[in-house]
N, C-alpha and C positions, 0 to 999 in steps of 0.2 A: 437087895434093898438094905438089908442089915449091914452088909459090907460097906455100902456107900455112906450110911450114917456113921459108921465107925471111922471111916476115912476122914469125913468132915470134922468129926469131933476130935480126932487126933491132930488136925492142922493148927488148932488154937488161933483162929482169926486170919490166917494167911489168905484164905479165899476171899474174905471181905476186902482185904487190901488189894487183892488182884482185881476184883470187880471195880473197886474205886478207881484204880489206875486206868481201867478201860472206860469208865463212864465219864470221868472228868474231861479228857480230850474230846470225847464226843460232844459233851455239853459246850465246851469252848468253841468247837467248830460250828455247832449249831448257832451259838450266839453270834459268832463272827459272820456266819452266812446270812443271818437275819439282818444285821446292820449293813452288810454288803448289798443285800437286795434293796434295803431302804435307800442306800446311797444311789444305786443305779436308777431307782424310781425317781429320786429327787433330781438326778442329773437330767432325766428326760423332761421332768416338769419344769426345771429351770430353763432348759433350752427352749421349750415351747413358750414360756413366759417372756423370755428375751426376744424371741422372734415376733411375738404378739406386740411387745413394746415397740419394736422397730417399725412394724406395720402401722401401728397406731400413730407413731411419730410421723411417718410418711403421709398419713391421711390428712395431716394439717397443711396440705399444700396451699399455695397462694391462689385465691379465687381470681385475682387479676391476671395471673399468668395462665390460669386454666382457660380463660376466655380465648386465649390464643392457641389452645390445645397443648400447652406446655405444663409440665409438672415440676415444681421445685419448692423447697422450704425456704421461706424468707424471714421467719420469725427469729428472734434472738436466741442465742444458745441456751440461756437459762430456762426459757419457756419450753423449748424442745426437750431439754434435759428433764424438766419437771413432768412433762407429759409422758416421757419414756419411763421414768421411775414410777409414776402413778399406775401406769399400765402393767408394769412388771409386778408391783406390789399387789395389784388386784387379781393377779393370776397365779399366785403361789398359795399353797394350802395352809400355810401358817397364819395367814391373815384372814382366812375364811372362818366365820363363827360356826361352831358345830357342837352339838350336845352328845355326839357319838364318839366312839373311839377313833383316833386318827393314827393311821399307820405311819405317816410322816408329818412333820410340822415345819415345813420349809418356810424360811423367812428371808427377806432381803437385807443385806448388810450395806450400810451407807458407803463404807470404804470399799474401794475396788470396783465401783460402778461408774460408768462414763458413757458419753454419747459423742461420736465423732461424725461430722458432716464433711462431705467432699464432693468433687466434680460438679462445678457450678455450670449454670446455663451460659455463662460467659465463655465457656470452652466451645470452640467450633464443632469439635467431634461430638460432644455430648448433645449440643443443640440440634445438630443435623440428624442425629439418631432419633431424637424425639419427634422431629418434623417428619421423618420417614414413617414412623409409627402412626403419626396423626393422619398423614395424607394418603397412606396406601389403601385406606378404606373410603376415601372421598370420591364421589361421583365425578366432580369436575376433571379428574384425571382422564376420564374417557374422552372428554371434549378436547383436551390437549392432544390426545392421540389421534383424534379425528382430524385436527388441523394438520398434524404431521402426515397422516395418511393421505390427506388431500393433496399435499405437496408431492407426495410420491406417486400416488395412483394416477393423478391427472397429468403428471409429467411436467408440472409447472416448475418445480425445482430444477429438473434437468434442462428445460428450455431456458430458464433464467441463467443457468450455468453456460449454456451455449451462447446466449445473448451477451453475457459478460465477456466470453472469449471473443465473440465477434467484435465487440467494442474495442477490446485490446488489440486485436488483429487490425481493425480498421485504423485505429490511431497510429499503430506502428507502421503499417504499410503506407498510410498517407504521409507520414513523416519521411519514410524512405523515398516515396514518390516525389514529394516536394524537394527533397535533397537532390535526387537525380535530375529533376527538371531544372532546379536552380543552377546546378553545375552545367547542364546542357545549355541553358540560356546564356550562361557566361561564355561557354565555348563558342556558341553561335554568335554572340556579340563580337568576340575577338575575330572569328572567321569573317564576319560581315565587314569588320574594319579592314581586314587583309584584302577582302574583295574590293572594297572602296579604294583602298590604296592602289591595288593593282589596276583598277579602272583608270586611275590617273597616270600611273607609271607607263602603262602600255602605249598610249598615244605620244607621251613625252619621249620615251626612248625610241619609239618608231621614227619620229621626226629627227631626233638628234643623231641616230645611227645613219639615217639617210644623208644628213648634212655632212656627217663625218666621212661617209663613203664618197660624197661628192668632192670634198676637199682632198681626200686621199687620191682620187683619180686625177685631180688637177696638179697635185704636188709631185706625184710619181715617186721617183727615188731620191729627189733632191732633199738636201738638208739645209738647215738655217745657216750653218757656217759656210757651207759651199756657196749658197746664194749670196750671203753677205760678202764673201770674198770676191765673187764675180761682180757684184755691184760696186765694190770698192775699185776693182780693176777697171770696170767700165767708166766709173766716175773719173779715174785717173786719165784714161784715154780721152775722155771728153775735155778734161782740163787741158791736156796736151794739145788737143785739136783747137781749143780756144786760143791757146797761146800762139799756135802756128797761124791761125786766122788773124790774130792781132798783128803779127809780124808782116804777113802778106798785106794787110790793110795799110800798114805804115809805108811799105815799099810802093804800094799803088798810089798812095797820097803823094809820095815823093816824086814819082814818075809824072803824075798829073801836073805837079808844080813845075817840073822841069820841061813839060810839054812833050814828054816822050810817051810812047804807046805802052799800055800795061795789059795787053790782051792775054798773053800767056799766063800772067799772074791772076787775071780774072777767072780764067778757066780752072786754074788750080784752086782758086778760092772757092769756086762753085763746087768742085769735087769735095774739098774739105768740109764745106757746109753740108753737103748731102751725107757725107760720112758721119758728121757729128749728129745730124738728125737721126740717122740710123742708130747711132750709139745711144741717143736719148730714148729712142723707142725701145731699144733693148733694155735700157735702164728702167724704164717704166714697167716693162714686163717683169723684170727681175724684182722690182719693188712690189708689184702685185703678187708675184709668186711668194715673196717673203711674207706678205700679209696673209696669204693663204696658209703658209706654214705656221705662222704665229696663231692664226685662228684655229688651225688644226690642233696645235699643241694646247691652246687654251681649252678647246672643246673636249679633247680627250682627257685632259687633266680634270676638267669639271665632271665629266662622266665617271671617271674613276672614283673621284671623291664622293659624288652623289650616289653612285651605285653602292658604295660601301655604307654610306649613311642609310640609304633605303633598305639595304639588306639587314643592317642592324635593327632597324625598326620592325621589319618583317619578322626577324628572328625573335625579337622581344614579344611581338604579338603572338607568334607561334608558340613561344614558351608558355605564355599565359593561357593560350588555347589548350595546350597539352596538359598543363596542370589541372585546369578545370575538367578536361576530358577524363583524366585519370581518376579524379574524385567521382565523376559521373559513373565511371566503370565500376568502382567499388560499391557505390550506392545501388547501381543497377544490378550487380551480381547479388547483393544482399536482398534486394527487392524480389528478384526472380526466385531466389531460394526460399524466401518467406512465402511467396505465392504458392510455390510447390507444396510447402508444408500445410498451408491453409487448405489447399485443394485436397490434400491427403486426409486432413482432419474432417473436412466436409464429407468426403465419401465414406469415412468410417463412422461418423456420428449421425448420418442421415440429415443433412443440413436443411434449414428452411430457406425460403426464397431469397432472403437478403444476401445469402452467400454468393448469389449470382453477380453481385456488384464487383466481386474480385475478378470475374472473368472478363469484365469490360475494360479493365486497365490496359492502356497501350503498352505493349511489351516491346522491348528492344533487346536483340541478342548481343552477346559479347562480340560476335563477328562483325556486326554492323558498326559498332563503335570503333573496333580495331581498324576497319576499312576507312572509316571517317578520318581517323587520326593519320593513317598511312597516306591517304591522298592529300591531306593538308600539308603534311611534311614534304611529300614529293613535289608539291606545287612550289613551296618556298625554296626547295632544293634547286628547282629549275632557275629561279632568279639568282640563286647563289652561283650557278654555272655561268650566267650572264656576267655577273660581277667579276668572276674569276677570269673570264675572257677579256674583259675590259682592263682588268688590273695587269694582265700579263702581256698585252699587245704592245708592240713597239711601232711597227709599220702596219697600219690598218688597210689591208688590201681587200680586194673583192671577196676572197675566200673568208677572211675574218668577218667581213660584213654579213656574208651569207650565214655563217655559223651563229653570229650574235643575233641576227634577226630571227633565225629559226628558233633559237633558244627563247627569245622574247615571246614569240608567237605561241610556242608550246607552253610557256609559263602562263600566259593569259588564257589559253584554251583550257588548261587544267583548272585554273582558278574559277573560270566561268562555268565549266561543266560541274565542278563540285558544288559551287554555289547554287546552281539551278537544281541539281539533284537533291541537295540537302534542304533547300527551301521547301520542296514538296514534303519531305519527311518532317520538317519542323512544323509545317502547317497541319499535317496529320496528327503529330504529337500534341499540338496545342489546340486542336479542333474543339474539344469540349472543355478545355481548361477554364476559359472565361465564363462559360455557362455554369460550370460546377462551382467556381468561386462565388459567383453571384448568388447561386442557389444556397450555398452554405451560409452566406451572410443573411439571406432571407430567413432561413430556418432558425438561425441563432436569434434574430430579431423576433421571430414568431414565438420562440420559447421564453425569451427573457422576461416579458411581463409576468408570466406565471411564476418564474423563479424569484423575481423581485417581490412578488406578493407573498410567496412562501417565506422569504427572508424577513418580511415585515409582519408576519403573523403575530397577533397579540395572544399572549398566554391567558388562560382563564383563571387568573389569580385574583383573589379579593384584596383590594387595596383601599386603605383609609386615606384618601388624598394621595399624597406622594409617599406615605409611610407604609412600609410592608409590615403587617402585623405578625408575620412569621419570622421576622428577623431574629428575635431573641431565641426562638426555638432552634433556628439554624445555628446560632452561636453555641447553644448547648450541644447540638449534634456534632458540629464541625470544629468548634473551638474558635478562638479569636487570635490569629497569628500576631496581630499588632500588639496585643497585650500578653502574648506568650501563653495563652490558655489552651489546654488540650480539650477537645470535645469527647463525647462518648465514643464516637467512631474510632478515634486514634487510640483511646484507652483499650478498646476491645482488640484492635489490631496488634497493639504491643503485647497485650496479655497472651495472645496466641502466637507471639514471636513472628509476626508478619511485619517486616521492616518497611517494605515498599508499600506505602498506603496510596500511592498515586496509580490509579488504574484507569487510564483514559479509554473512552469508547471510540470506535472508528469515526473519523472526521467526515462530516457530510458537507461537501463543497458545492454550494448552489450559486456560485458567482456567475457562471455562464453555462451554456448548454453543453459544451465539451466536458467540463469538469463535473457538472451535475449528473450527466448520463453515466460517465465512467464510475464515479463514486457510488452512485445508486446501485449499479449492477455489481460492483465489487462488494458492496455491503452484504449481498445475499448470495454471492457466487458459490460460497462454501456451505450453503444451508443444507443441501442434499447430503453432504458428508456428516452433518450433525444428527441426522435422523436415523443413524444406525443403531446406537445403543445409548440413549440419554435418559434412562428411566429415573435415575437419582436427580438429574437436573429438572426433569418434569415435576417431580415431587416437591423439590425446593422452590421452583418457580411458582407452582400452583399454590403453595403455602403463602407466598408473598402476595399473589393476586387475590386470594380469598380473604386474607386477614387485614389488608391495608387498603386505604382509599386511593382514588385516582381521579383524573380530571372530570370524567363523565359519570362518576358515581351519582346516582339519583336522577340522571337524565335518560337512562335507558328504559325502553318499553318492552313489554312482553308481546306475545302474539295477538293479544286482545287490545293492544294499544294503551295498556295501563302502565304507569311508571313502576319500575321494579324497586323493591325495597330489600335492603340487605338483611339476611337472617343470621349473620355471623355473630357469635357471642362477643367477639372483640369490638363490635359496634364501630366499624371504620368511619361511619359518617360523623361520629362525635369526636374524632381524634383532634389533637391540637393543630396539626398541619392539615388544613382543609383541602381535600381533593388534590393532593400533590405527593402523597407518600410513595406510591409506586414509581413515580417519575424520579423521586429522590433515590430510591433503591437502585434504579437503573443508572443514573448519571452522577449523583453525589455532588451536585453543585450547591452553592451557598444561598440560593434564593429560589423561590417558587417560579419566578419568571424564567430564570436560566434553565431549570429542569424541564418545565413544560415546553419551552421553546426548542430545546434539543429533542424532546419527544416528538414535537410537531415536525421538525426538520427530518428526523429519521423516518417518521411515518410517511411524510410526503415523498421521501426518497424511495421508500418501499413501493408505494403506489406508482411512482415514476418508473421504477424498474419493471413493474408488472405491465404498465401501459406501453413502455418502450419495447418490451418483449413481444407483446401482442402486435404492435405496429411492424416489427421486424418479420413477423410471420406473413404479412401481406403488404410488402413495400410497394411504393409507386414504381410501376414498370419503367416510366420515362427516366426516373432517377437512376435506375439500375444500369442504364446504358451510357451514363456520363463518365464512367470510369473513376468514380470517387466513392469508395466504401464509407468514408467519413460523412459524406453528404447523406447517404442512406441512413446512417446512424443518427445524424443530427435531425433529420426529418422525423425519425421514430421518436427521438427525445422530445421534439416539439409537440408531437401528437400525444405522447405519454404525459407531458407536463400539463396539458389542458385537461386531460382526464383526471390526473392526480389532484388538481386543484378542486375539481368538482367533487371528487370523493372525500377530500379533506373537509369540505364544508359540511358534509353529512356526518363524518366520523366525530368531529368535535362537538356535535349536537347529540351524540349518543346513538345515532343511527348506525346500521350495519350496511356494508356494501359487499357485492360479490367478490370473492377472492380473485376471479378473473372473468371478464365478460365473455370470453371465448372458450375457456377451459374449465372453469370452476364456478359456474353460475349457481350450482346447487348449494354451495357453502358460502354463507355470508359471515363476515367478520366485522366486529365493532372495535371501538377504541381500545377496550380492555384486551381483546384478543390479540391485537397487534403488540400490545405491551407484553403479552405472553411470548410472542415470537421473538421480541427484542431481548427478553430475559434469556431465552435459549441462545440467541446469537451472541450475546455478551456473557456467556456462562463463566462466572468468576465466583466460585463458592465462598472463598474467604472474604472477599469484599462484600458480597451480598449478605452473608451471615452477620458480619460486623455492623452493617447498616441496619439490618432488621433488629439486631440486639439494641442498637442505639435508639431506634424508634420505639421499641417496646419499653425501654427505660424512660423515654420521654413521656409516653402515654400513661405508664403505670407508676412512675416515680420509684421503681425498684431497680437497684443495681444488680444486674444479673451476675456480676462477678462475686457478689456476696450471697447468691442463692446456692442451694445444694440439691443435688438429684440422687445422692448416694449416701446412705447412713450406715454406720457401724456402731452397734450398741453393745456394751459390755456390762454385765451385772454379776455381782457376787452374792450368792445365797448360802444359807447354812441350815443344817439339820442336826438335832440333838442325837448323839449316839446313845444307844441303850446299853450296850455291853462293851467292855474292854476298849475304851477310847485310846488308851496307851498303845495297845497292840495294833489298833487301826492306824495310829499315827506312824508306827514303825513300818507297817505295810505300805503306807503312802510314800515313804522315803524310797522304797524299792521300786516304785512306779507301777505297782499292781492296780492302783486306782488314783483318781485325781483329787482325792480328799486331802484337805489341809486341816488338821485338827487343831482347833484353838478353843481352850477352856471347855472341853468336852463336846464341842460342836464341830461338825465336819463342814468346812467351807468349800463351795463349788462355784467356779467362775465360768460363765458361758458368754459367747459372743455371737451376735446375730448381724448379718450383713444383708442389705437389700437396697435396691435402687428402682427408680421409675422406669 
C-alpha cells in the first residue's frame, strides 16, 4: 500500500492525464450514441407520421364514387396536400404539448415535404382491379354462376350448339341439293329436247330412206350422163325416122298424083311408124329414169345436208346436256360427301330427331350419273353413224339401206329407252320437291309476322313529343362528330391507348326466317365455350348490372308480387339516362331507342334460338320424310318465333320466363338476366370499362382521368442534436445514418406509399 502511494506521488499527474484520455472518448461515444438513438427513434416516428398522413389523405375519397364501390381522390392537390401535412404535424412529438421531459422534439419542415397522386380510375387496369375487389364479395355473383350452370347442366348450351350446327348443315346441304337438282333439271331439259328431236327425226328418216331405197332400185346402175346420152341418141334416131317418114310421105303423095300404086311404100311407112313409136316409148322410159335419177340425187343431197344439220343440233344439245351433267356430278359428289360428314357427326354427338331429315334426301351415286351421260352420248353417236353413212354413200343399194335403217332404228331405240328409264328416275327425284318447296314457303310465311313484329318493337324510352331528352347526355358520352367534339367514351379509350373504338356486336338479321334462325343460333353457338373460365368477366358484368339501370328497372316483382326496389348506393333509378344505361354499355349507340331496340332484337333472337332448338328436338315426322333439312329447320324457326314473341311480351314487362320449357323450367330469367348473358357473350373489357367510366362521369360530374387511387407522400422532419452536431454531420456523409445536419438539427426525410 505504501508502495502504491509512493508510485502515484512520484508520477506527478501522469495518471490523471491517462484517466482523462480514457474518459473523454468514452464520454464522446456515449454522447454520440445518445443522439444516434434519438435519431433512430425519430426516423421511426417520422415514418409512422408519414404513413398516417398518407392514410388520412386516402380517407378523403369521393363519396360519389364510393356509391359505385370505387375509391379515388378527386379533391384538388392543395387540399390533399394540406390534409397530408396537418396529419403529419399532428403525429410528431415536437408539436405535442408536454410538461415533462421529451427525449425527442421531432418537428416537420415545410421544405422537402410533398404529396404525389397517381393511377387514376380512368386507367382500365386500375378500375378493373377495384371492380374485382368490390364484386368478389357480392352475392349476385352466385346467381350469374347459376345461369352458367343451368346452361351446362341442362345441356341447353350443347343442344343449342348442335342446333346451330344443324342449321348450318341444313343450309349448306340444301344449297348443294338445289345446285345438283338445278343442273340435273337442265340436263333433263336438254335430253328431253333431244328425245323430242329424235321423235321427229325417226319417222322422217324412215320415210326418206325408204324413198331413197325405192329410187335406188329403179335406177339400178344407171347414171345421169349415161341416160342423157341415151336419150340424146334416141331423140336423134326419132328425128331421123321422122325425116325418113317425111320422104316416104312425099313419094307416096307423088305416086298418088301419078296414079301409081304405093303399096310397098305404105308398108315401109307403117314399119317406120311402129319403129318411131317404139323409140318414143323408149325415150319416155329414159326420161322417167332420168327423173328418178334426178329425184334420187336431190333426195340424197338433201339427206346429207339435213343429217349434218340435225347432227350439229343434236351435238349442241348433247354438249349442253354434258356441261349441266358435269356440274351436277360435282355438286352431287360434294353433297354425298357432306351427308357422310353429317351422319358421322350425328353418330358421334348423339343427334336429336331432326337429324333424320338428312336420311330422307334422295341420293344419286356417281355411277348412275356416269351411266346417264354415257347412254346419252351413245345415242347421239348412233345418229352420227347414220349421218356418216349418208355422207359417204355414192350408190345407195339395198345393203346401204339396210345399214342406214338399222342405225336409225338403234338410234331411236336408245333414245326412247333412256328417256323412259330416266323419266322414272326424274319422277322419283322430284317426287317430294314440290311439296317441300310449298311447305318451305308456308313455314316462311308462318314465321314472318312474328319477325316483322320483332323488327317493329318499340323501345321503352321516355320521349317528350318527338324530342329525346337523353340526346344531350348521349352527346356528352359519345361526342358530336358533326362538330368535331369527342365524348367521354373516346377520351377514355384514347387515354388507355385503345385506337379502335368501334366494337360492333353480332348482327341480328330478322328479315326472314332463313336469316333469323341462322343468326339467332350463331349468336349463342359458342356460349358453351365461354363457360369454361370467365370469372373476371362475371365480376365485371355483374358490376355493370348492379350499378346501372336498364329498361325494366322498377318493373320487376319479388316472389310476393311486390315491386322490387334497388338498394344500390349508386341509386341507378335516379341516373340521368333513365332505364337505358345497361343497354348503352352493351351496344354503345347514340340514342335510347337504338340501344333498347338492339337489346330487344338480341333478346328475341335468344328466345328464338331456344324455341328453335326445342322444336328441333321433336320435329314433325311428316316433314322429316320430304328430303329437305331446310324445311325441318324453317318449321322449327316458325314455331320458335311464335314462342319467342310470347316470351318477349313478358320480359319487357319485367316478368321472368323459363330458360327452356323442356329442359330448364326450374330456372326463370328476366330482362336483366338476359342482359347478363349478353354481357358475357359480348365480352369486351376495354369497351365496357370505357363506357362505364363515361356513365360514371356523366352521373357524378367527376372526370375519372383526374382522380387518384395511389398516393405517395414525402415529409421532411428534424430533431435537435444534443451533442456534437458537427461530428454527426461528418458521420452522415459516410452513410452511417440518414441524418442531414442543418443548424444543429438533424433532418430526416421519409416517404409513404399507399393505394386503395
